[in-house]
C-alpha positions, 0 to 999 in steps of 0.5 A, spaced: 183 578 302 189 581 305 195 584 302 200 580 299 196 574 299 192 569 294 187 564 294 187 557 292 181 554 288 181 548 294 181 553 300 177 559 302 182 562 307 188 566 304 195 563 304 200 568 305 206 570 303 209 574 308 215 577 304 218 576 297 224 572 301 219 567 304 220 561 299 223 555 302 230 553 299 228 546 297 235 543 299 233 545 306 226 542 306 229 536 303 234 536 309 228 536 314 224 531 310 230 526 310 232 527 317 226 527 320 225 519 318 227 514 323 233 510 321 230 504 323 223 502 325 221 501 333 222 495 336 217 490 337 212 492 342 214 499 342 209 505 340 209 506 333 212 513 332 209 519 329 213 523 323 220 524 326 218 522 333 223 516 334 230 515 330 235 510 331 243 510 329 250 509 331 253 516 330 250 523 332 243 524 334 239 531 335 232 531 339 229 538 339 222 541 340 221 544 332 223 540 326 227 545 322 231 547 329 233 539 330 235 539 322 240 545 324 243 541 329 244 535 324 246 539 319 252 542 323 254 535 326 254 533 318 259 539 317 264 536 322 261 540 328 261 536 335 255 536 340 256 543 343 256 546 336 250 542 334 247 544 341 248 552 339 246 551 332 239 548 335 238 553 340 239 559 336 234 556 331 229 554 336 230 562 337 227 563 330 222 557 330 220 556 337 219 563 338 213 563 343 217 558 348 224 561 347 229 566 344 234 571 344 230 575 350 230 569 354 235 564 358 236 557 360 241 552 363 245 546 359 250 541 361 256 539 356 259 532 357 266 531 354 267 524 353 274 524 352 275 527 359 270 524 362 267 530 365 261 534 365 260 542 365 254 546 367 252 553 364 247 557 368 245 563 363 238 564 366 235 571 366 238 576 372 235 582 375 238 589 374 241 593 380 235 597 381 233 596 388 225 596 386 227 589 384 226 587 391 219 590 392 213 587 390 209 592 386 202 591 386 200 598 383 198 598 376 205 600 374 208 594 377 203 590 373 206 593 366 209 588 361 216 591 362 216 589 369 216 582 368 222 582 364 229 581 367 236 581 363 236 576 358 242 570 358 241 566 352 246 569 347 251 570 353 250 562 354 250 560 347 256 564 345 260 561 352 258 554 350 261 555 343 267 558 346 269 553 351 267 547 347 265 548 340 270 546 334 267 550 328 267 557 326 261 561 330 258 564 323 258 556 320 254 554 327 249 560 326 248 560 319 242 555 319 238 560 324 240 566 320 237 562 314 231 560 317 230 567 320 231 571 313 228 566 308 222 563 313 220 556 315 213 553 315 209 554 321 208 548 325 201 547 329 204 548 336 206 555 334 200 557 330 196 555 337 200 559 341 200 565 336 192 565 337 192 564 344 197 570 345 193 574 340 191 580 345 199 580 347 202 580 340 197 586 338 200 590 344 206 591 339 205 593 332 211 590 330 210 583 333 203 584 330 205 585 323 210 579 324 205 574 327 198 577 326 198 579 319 192 582 317 190 582 324 189 574 324 194 569 327 198 565 322 196 558 321 199 551 320 203 551 313 204 558 312 210 561 313 214 566 318 219 570 316 223 575 321 228 579 317 229 584 324 231 577 327 235 575 322 239 582 322 240 581 330 243 574 329 247 576 323 250 581 328 252 576 333 255 571 328 260 577 326 261 581 332 260 576 338 257 578 345 258 585 344 253 585 338 247 584 343 250 586 350 252 593 348 250 598 342 244 599 339 241 592 340 242 593 348 240 600 347 233 598 344 232 593 349 233 597 355 228 603 352 223 598 350 223 595 357 222 601 360 217 604 356 213 599 358 214 599 366 220 595 366 227 596 370 232 594 365 238 599 364 243 599 359 248 598 364 244 592 367 245 589 360 252 590 359 253 587 366 250 581 365 254 575 367 253 567 367 255 562 372 258 555 371 256 552 378 257 544 379 251 540 377 247 537 382 249 530 382 247 523 385 248 516 384 242 512 382 241 505 380 249 504 379 249 510 374 251 518 376 245 523 375 247 530 373 242 535 373 241 543 374 242 546 381 238 552 383 236 557 382 234 552 376 230 546 378 234 539 377 234 538 385 227 536 385 228 531 379 234 528 383 230 527 389 224 524 386 229 519 383 232 517 390 225 517 393 223 512 388 229 507 389 228 508 396 221 506 396 222 500 391 218 504 386 223 502 381 222 495 382 215 495 379 212 493 373 211 500 370 206 506 371 201 505 366 197 499 369 199 499 376 195 503 381 200 503 387 206 505 383 202 511 380 199 513 387 206 512 390 209 517 385 204 522 386 206 522 394 214 523 391 212 529 387 208 532 392 214 531 397 219 534 392 215 539 390 214 542 397 222 542 398 222 546 391 220 552 396 228 552 398 229 555 391 233 562 390 240 564 387 245 561 391 250 566 389 246 571 394 242 567 399 243 560 402 240 555 399 241 548 402 243 544 395 247 539 398 242 537 404 236 537 399 240 532 394 243 528 400 240 520 399 239 520 407 235 526 407 231 523 401 230 517 404 227 521 410 222 525 405 220 518 402 217 516 409 209 516 408 209 517 400 206 510 399 201 512 404 194 516 404 194 523 402 195 528 407 191 535 405 198 539 405 205 536 405 210 541 407 217 543 406 222 539 410 228 541 413 235 539 409 240 543 413 242 537 418 244 534 411 248 540 408 255 537 410 254 530 408 260 527 404 259 527 397 258 520 394 264 517 391 261 518 384 260 525 385 267 527 387 268 531 381 262 535 382 263 538 389 257 543 391 259 548 396 256 547 403 252 553 405 251 556 411 244 557 414 243 564 416 239 565 423 233 568 418 232 562 414 226 558 416 223 552 413 219 556 407 211 556 408 207 553 402 207 558 396 201 559 392 199 553 388 201 553 381 199 546 379 191 549 380 188 549 373 191 554 369 189 558 363 190 555 356 197 554 354 199 557 361 204 551 363 206 550 356 212 555 355 220 553 354 224 548 350 228 543 351 234 540 346 238 533 347 244 532 343 249 526 342 255 526 337 259 520 334 264 521 339 260 520 345 260 528 347 253 530 349 249 536 351 242 537 355 239 544 354 233 547 356 231 554 354 225 559 355 222 566 355 218 564 360 210 564 359 208 564 352 212 570 348 215 572 355 213 579 357 210 581 350 216 586 350 218 586 342 225 589 340 230 587 334 226 581 332 225 578 339 221 577 345 224 579 352 222 574 357 217 574 363 222 571 368 222 577 373 215 574 375 218 568 378 221 572 384 217 571 390 218 574 397 223 569 399 228 570 393 226 577 390 232 582 390 237 586 385 243 583 381 240 575 382 238 570 377 230 569 378 227 562 379 226 556 374 223 549 374 228 547 368 232 541 369 236 539 363 239 532 365 245 527 363 245 520 366 252 517 366 254 510 366 261 510 368 265 515 363 259 514 358 253 518 357 247 513 358 241 518 357 240 525 355 233 528 358 229 534 359 223 537 358 219 544 357 212 545 361 213 550 367 211 546 373 210 539 369 218 539 367 221 536 374 215 530 374 215 529 367 223 528 367 223 523 373 217 519 370 220 518 363 227 517 366 224 511 371 220 508 365 226 508 361 232 506 366 228 502 371 222 499 367 226 498 361 221 502 356 223 504 349 224 512 349 218 513 344 214 508 349 216 512 355 215 519 352 208 517 349 206 514 356 201 518 360 203 522 366 201 525 373 202 531 376 201 532 384 201 539 388 203 539 396 198 544 397 192 539 395 190 532 394 188 533 387 192 529 382 192 531 375 192 525 370 192 524 363 188 519 359 191 512 358 192 509 365 189 503 366 182 503 371 186 500 377 190 507 377 184 511 378 181 507 383 188 506 387 189 514 387 182 514 390 183 509 395 189 513 397 185 519 398 187 523 392 182 526 387 184 525 380 183 530 375 182 529 368 187 533 363 188 533 356 194 529 354 197 536 351 203 540 351 201 543 358 204 536 361 211 537 358 215 536 352 220 531 353 226 530 348 231 525 350 237 521 347 238 514 350 245 511 349 244 503 349 250 499 352 252 497 345 253 505 343 246 505 339 243 512 340 235 512 340 232 519 340 225 521 341 221 527 341 214 528 345 208 527 341 205 532 345 209 537 341 211 538 334 219 536 335 223 531 332 229 526 333 234 526 327 240 521 326 246 524 323 
């Protein structure tokens, strides 16, 4: 039996009490238990929600990938905080409870909508490379493959603190209090966290401090056991008291750099101190009388807006649905292939030309839509959007101008990159965490954060894991002092001056197709959010004709895919197909929150 554990009469496996402070405050457990219940039952015909997967109410709403974190956001709403306060509280809490997917050592992007001003602002705080010129070199030596080389300078803390500074109304210490409590006193391990700990066992064992927290006695934590993280609590307490400097200067920054460099990485203390986030305009399109706002490069909102525009162009949005309709699903497969091929036009627009306006152009999307409803080609190559880069912005997007990029003579259409959609190792595509918040006044946040692959690079310091985002660099995007690439796509959809949908997903290359498919299900097919999130999804790749399909489609779907020349490949309906969290605001102002049944998250009404 492990030290500090005890065996109950009904269990042959010891139940661990990791520290004396691991006992949950009863009030917190009560809050989660009460908050996770839907305010009303799903409407007739909607899929019956699992515990906490659907909530409805007239005030604030939080949907997030872990129950305690969602409860933290609602706690802040009930304390008088707005959507920004609640989102920051939820994101810090996710850094504690969804630790395999996100954390202080990662980064992300979010869009905040101010209902009073009728305007959105986007913050990009993804990890950045440092000043070392070796960031521009593909190092395939043993040193280059060491864990620390994957870690880039984290932006999570900078992004959340800036969000709170710009838009929050409560004191920072109050907003961060739930996360500090969860780290200090502990929380119940969910099934997903337990599975990811077991999956990443070898990586966690490389660091004794990480192993002592997540593999006590050498065995992974089980669902229902408790995780206490006193080192992380101490770091969070310093941030709540001292602000940004507590993380980007001083002992935390010193230990961060030392831990990364000890494992072959490049981050210096100066790199940490010099981290800067950016506030670009969100990529914007009109769609079905609405305005879609998503994350610009180097993050991944452009493929989402392309998919939505192509779906409208070819009439897919006028279909009767996906689940039983083969033509709609096969056409969606073609749309995903075209958009994913164009995703190769990625990179940090602060340091290299990226044709954001051209890629988002409706004229260009209509051109790319040619052929998506036809027979499957062996390979779909990226198009050339540069001729559309100077297109005038739509009237509804005038408030969100994207600068016109100048094409360099050296910029040619990118070649297809390695097929990231090929069969992956267990949980390789499961990382990242998304949250959605709408407050009673109609302010909203869509935020996606990540540490990269499970537990990031595996480098563990001051109670958190450093990201693996440096591994996202390609021959096209590699270099010093730049943001790394990402598929995250936190998205807001407006109906005039009111938020209609807050949506985003986790899941690497599954993110953009998941966001597009559930958005079409809700806003074009009229599905209830819980139904839309539970519905089966597909993923297709530009470099192969295989289409990954979840179970649940009608037989006509599989037959139509084969008739079009695709090769359906069955995949388990699991976290690898994305974890979508969303809030739909009905025209009468009623909010419906939904959490993806593929993950452990919940939606909670205020």
